[in-house]
C-alpha positions as CSV (number, residue, x, y, z in Angstrom):
1,M,-66.9,-77.7,-157.0
2,Q,-64.5,-76.5,-154.4
3,P,-61.1,-78.5,-154.5
4,M,-61.3,-78.9,-150.7
5,L,-64.8,-80.3,-150.9
6,N,-63.6,-82.7,-153.6
7,T,-60.8,-83.9,-151.4
8,A,-63.2,-84.5,-148.5
9,I,-65.6,-86.4,-150.8
10,K,-62.7,-88.6,-151.9
11,A,-61.7,-89.3,-148.3
12,A,-65.3,-90.1,-147.3
13,R,-65.8,-92.5,-150.2
14,R,-62.5,-94.3,-149.4
15,A,-63.6,-94.7,-145.8
16,G,-67.1,-95.8,-146.9
17,S,-65.6,-98.6,-149.1
18,L,-63.6,-99.8,-146.1
19,I,-66.7,-99.8,-143.8
20,N,-68.8,-101.6,-146.4
21,R,-66.2,-104.4,-146.7
22,A,-66.1,-104.8,-142.9
23,S,-69.9,-104.8,-142.6
24,L,-70.0,-108.1,-144.6
25,D,-68.9,-110.0,-141.5
26,I,-69.4,-107.8,-138.4
27,S,-68.9,-110.9,-136.1
28,Q,-65.1,-110.7,-136.9
29,I,-64.8,-107.0,-135.9
30,K,-62.9,-106.3,-132.7
31,V,-64.8,-103.9,-130.4
32,S,-63.7,-102.1,-127.3
33,A,-65.4,-99.6,-124.9
34,K,-64.0,-96.1,-124.5
35,Q,-66.5,-95.5,-121.7
36,Q,-70.0,-96.7,-120.7
37,N,-72.0,-97.3,-123.9
38,D,-69.3,-95.6,-126.1
39,F,-67.7,-98.1,-128.4
40,V,-64.8,-98.1,-130.9
41,T,-63.9,-100.7,-133.4
42,E,-60.8,-101.4,-135.5
43,V,-63.0,-100.2,-138.4
44,D,-63.4,-96.7,-136.8
45,R,-59.7,-96.4,-136.5
46,A,-58.9,-97.7,-140.0
47,A,-61.6,-95.4,-141.5
48,E,-60.2,-92.4,-139.6
49,A,-56.6,-93.2,-140.7
50,T,-57.8,-93.5,-144.4
51,I,-59.6,-90.1,-144.2
52,I,-56.6,-88.4,-142.5
53,E,-54.1,-89.9,-145.0
54,T,-56.3,-88.7,-148.0
55,L,-56.6,-85.2,-146.6
56,R,-52.9,-84.9,-145.7
57,E,-51.9,-86.0,-149.2
58,V,-53.2,-82.6,-150.4
59,Y,-53.3,-80.4,-147.3
60,P,-50.4,-81.6,-145.1
61,S,-50.3,-78.4,-142.9
62,H,-54.0,-78.4,-142.0
63,A,-55.1,-79.1,-138.4
64,I,-57.3,-82.1,-137.8
65,L,-59.8,-82.8,-135.0
66,A,-60.9,-86.4,-135.2
67,E,-62.9,-88.6,-132.9
68,E,-60.4,-91.3,-132.4
69,S,-57.0,-89.5,-132.7
70,G,-57.9,-86.2,-131.1
71,D,-56.5,-82.8,-132.1
72,S,-53.5,-82.7,-134.4
73,R,-51.9,-79.5,-135.6
74,P,-48.8,-80.1,-137.7
75,D,-48.7,-76.3,-138.5
76,A,-49.5,-74.2,-135.4
77,D,-50.4,-71.3,-137.6
78,S,-52.9,-73.2,-139.8
79,E,-56.1,-71.4,-140.4
80,F,-57.8,-74.6,-141.5
81,Q,-59.1,-77.4,-139.4
82,W,-60.8,-80.7,-140.6
83,I,-63.4,-82.0,-138.1
84,I,-63.8,-85.8,-138.6
85,D,-66.1,-88.6,-137.4
86,P,-65.0,-91.7,-139.3
87,L,-68.0,-93.8,-138.3
88,D,-70.9,-91.9,-136.6
89,G,-73.2,-94.6,-135.3
90,T,-70.7,-97.2,-134.2
91,T,-73.2,-99.0,-131.9
92,N,-75.5,-99.3,-134.9
93,F,-72.7,-100.6,-137.0
94,I,-71.6,-103.3,-134.6
95,H,-75.2,-104.5,-134.4
96,G,-75.8,-104.6,-138.1
97,F,-78.3,-101.7,-137.9
98,P,-77.8,-99.8,-141.1
99,Q,-77.8,-96.2,-139.8
100,Y,-74.3,-94.8,-139.7
101,A,-72.2,-92.4,-141.7
102,I,-68.9,-90.7,-142.3
103,S,-68.8,-87.0,-141.4
104,I,-66.1,-84.6,-142.5
105,A,-66.2,-80.8,-142.1
106,L,-63.7,-78.0,-142.7
107,A,-63.4,-74.9,-140.7
108,H,-61.5,-71.8,-141.8
109,K,-60.6,-69.4,-138.9
110,G,-63.3,-71.2,-136.9
111,A,-66.1,-70.8,-139.5
112,L,-67.5,-73.9,-141.2
113,T,-66.9,-73.8,-144.9
114,Q,-67.2,-77.4,-146.3
115,A,-69.3,-80.4,-145.3
116,V,-69.5,-84.0,-146.4
117,I,-71.7,-86.7,-144.8
118,F,-71.6,-90.0,-146.6
119,D,-74.0,-92.9,-145.9
120,P,-72.3,-96.0,-147.3
121,N,-75.4,-98.2,-146.9
122,R,-77.5,-96.1,-149.2
123,N,-74.7,-94.5,-151.2
124,E,-76.1,-91.1,-150.2
125,L,-73.6,-88.3,-150.3
126,F,-74.6,-85.0,-148.6
127,T,-72.4,-82.0,-149.4
128,A,-72.3,-78.3,-148.7
129,S,-70.0,-75.4,-149.2
130,K,-70.4,-72.1,-147.4
131,G,-72.5,-69.8,-149.7
132,G,-72.9,-72.5,-152.3
133,G,-75.9,-74.5,-151.1
134,A,-76.5,-78.1,-150.0
135,F,-76.7,-81.2,-152.1
136,L,-77.6,-84.8,-152.0
137,N,-75.9,-86.8,-154.7
138,D,-75.4,-83.6,-156.7
139,K,-79.1,-82.6,-156.4
140,R,-79.9,-79.4,-154.6
141,I,-81.7,-79.9,-151.3
142,R,-83.8,-77.6,-149.1
143,V,-85.2,-77.9,-145.6
144,S,-88.9,-78.7,-145.4
145,N,-91.5,-75.9,-145.6
146,R,-93.7,-77.4,-142.8
147,A,-94.9,-74.5,-140.7
148,K,-96.4,-76.0,-137.5
149,I,-94.6,-78.1,-134.9
150,D,-97.7,-80.1,-134.4
151,E,-97.3,-81.4,-138.0
152,A,-93.5,-81.8,-137.7
153,L,-91.4,-85.0,-137.6
154,L,-88.5,-84.4,-135.2
155,G,-85.2,-86.2,-134.7
156,T,-83.3,-86.4,-131.4
157,G,-80.6,-88.4,-129.6
158,F,-81.1,-90.0,-126.2
159,P,-78.3,-89.5,-123.6
160,Y,-76.4,-92.8,-123.6
161,R,-72.9,-92.0,-122.3
162,M,-73.2,-89.4,-119.6
163,F,-76.6,-89.2,-117.8
164,D,-76.2,-85.7,-116.2
165,H,-78.8,-84.3,-118.6
166,V,-81.2,-87.2,-118.6
167,D,-84.0,-85.6,-116.5
168,A,-83.9,-82.4,-118.5
169,Y,-83.9,-84.3,-121.7
170,L,-86.8,-86.5,-120.7
171,A,-88.8,-83.5,-119.8
172,I,-88.2,-82.0,-123.3
173,F,-88.9,-85.4,-124.9
174,K,-92.2,-85.6,-123.1
175,D,-93.2,-82.1,-124.1
176,M,-92.2,-82.8,-127.8
177,T,-94.1,-86.0,-128.0
178,R,-97.2,-84.1,-127.0
179,R,-96.6,-81.2,-129.5
180,C,-95.3,-82.8,-132.7
181,A,-96.4,-85.5,-135.2
182,G,-93.6,-87.9,-134.2
183,V,-90.1,-88.2,-132.7
184,R,-87.3,-90.4,-134.2
185,R,-84.0,-91.5,-132.7
186,P,-82.1,-93.5,-135.3
187,G,-78.7,-93.2,-133.5
188,A,-76.4,-91.2,-135.8
189,A,-76.6,-87.5,-135.2
190,S,-74.7,-86.5,-138.4
191,L,-77.3,-88.3,-140.5
192,D,-80.2,-86.8,-138.5
193,L,-78.8,-83.3,-139.2
194,A,-78.4,-84.2,-142.9
195,Y,-82.0,-85.4,-143.0
196,V,-83.1,-82.0,-141.6
197,A,-81.2,-80.4,-144.5
198,A,-82.9,-82.7,-147.0
199,G,-86.4,-82.1,-145.5
200,R,-86.8,-85.7,-144.2
201,L,-87.0,-84.3,-140.7
202,D,-88.4,-80.9,-139.8
203,G,-86.2,-80.4,-136.8
204,F,-83.7,-81.9,-134.4
205,W,-82.3,-81.4,-130.9
206,E,-79.7,-83.1,-128.8
207,F,-77.4,-82.5,-125.8
208,G,-73.8,-83.5,-125.1
209,L,-72.5,-83.9,-128.7
210,A,-68.9,-83.5,-129.8
211,P,-67.9,-81.1,-132.6
212,W,-67.4,-84.0,-135.1
213,D,-71.0,-85.1,-134.5
214,M,-72.4,-81.7,-135.5
215,A,-70.0,-79.7,-137.7
216,A,-70.9,-81.1,-141.2
217,G,-74.6,-81.5,-140.5
218,A,-74.9,-77.9,-139.1
219,L,-73.4,-76.4,-142.3
220,L,-75.7,-78.6,-144.4
221,I,-78.8,-77.3,-142.6
222,I,-77.7,-73.7,-142.9
223,E,-76.9,-74.0,-146.6
224,A,-80.2,-75.8,-147.1
225,G,-82.1,-72.7,-145.8
226,G,-82.5,-73.9,-142.1
227,L,-81.3,-72.5,-138.8
228,V,-79.0,-74.0,-136.2
229,S,-78.2,-72.9,-132.7
230,D,-77.3,-73.9,-129.1
231,L,-80.0,-74.0,-126.5
232,A,-79.7,-70.2,-126.0
233,G,-80.3,-69.5,-129.6
234,E,-76.7,-68.6,-130.1
235,S,-74.1,-70.1,-132.5
236,D,-71.9,-71.7,-129.9
237,Y,-73.2,-75.2,-130.4
238,L,-69.8,-76.7,-131.4
239,N,-68.4,-75.6,-128.0
240,T,-71.5,-76.3,-125.8
241,G,-72.3,-79.6,-127.4
242,N,-76.0,-78.7,-127.4
243,I,-77.8,-78.2,-130.7
244,V,-81.2,-77.3,-132.1
245,G,-81.8,-77.2,-135.8
246,G,-84.7,-77.2,-138.3
247,N,-86.5,-75.3,-141.0
248,P,-86.9,-71.7,-139.8
249,K,-90.5,-72.0,-138.6
250,V,-90.1,-75.3,-136.8
251,F,-86.7,-74.3,-135.4
252,N,-88.2,-71.2,-133.7
253,Q,-91.1,-73.3,-132.2
254,L,-88.7,-76.0,-131.1
255,L,-86.3,-73.6,-129.5
256,Q,-89.1,-71.8,-127.7
257,A,-90.5,-75.2,-126.4
258,I,-87.0,-76.0,-125.0
259,Q,-86.6,-72.7,-123.1
260,P,-88.7,-73.7,-120.0
261,H,-86.3,-76.7,-119.6
262,R,-83.1,-74.9,-120.5
263,T,-81.9,-74.0,-117.0
264,A,-82.1,-77.6,-115.9
265,A,-80.3,-78.8,-119.0
266,L,-77.5,-76.3,-118.6
267,Q,-77.1,-77.0,-114.9
268,A,-77.0,-80.8,-115.3
């Protein structure tokens, strides 16, 4: 296993232990709002600090892009950047809804090379290395082989912070509910993407995400044999914040179904 992946796993498990301890009494957790419907807790911050400390023990010069502390570049010439979401699904967490995860990715010269998504509730560890495949608890995973979108189970995320895209999103949602076998919105994009990689979902789409929501999950899907793109079918999803992913056949049908709504989504 790659040393950098091992370090990311160590960081994720340390953060997971902290989160699990805090989840035993969520009534005592201090919560504040960053913006409408976007919450942060002392647990988010503590988990992020734990992850960054673990990574910097081994890689002190690497750049870090993290949800709570932003972009940190101790070495301006660093070719490596860690992309971190210490607690994806904070709203779920503060309500005791057990669907949240730690997401850590590593990019080298802008290309994703390592991915870890850890679900501390289920003790499920999703990992991937570029060119090395995707795994769940050390067992190789692959995207589903479902061929038709009318048989597919899709994941998505509803707009909840900024509502500029809501009309375009609802039009796509309406179209998808007519076309597919079912749509799910559990509330943690990183886990949704990991579930696509593991074949639990056949496809996924969402608008307005941050890089830390997508980076690890996108590499997992690719290494599990799936496809990932932005709404235009290009690879710029980390910059646009809009992502479509799935097994190759469902991905193509999902992307095609989104195209009539794409102009409205991009203009919103």
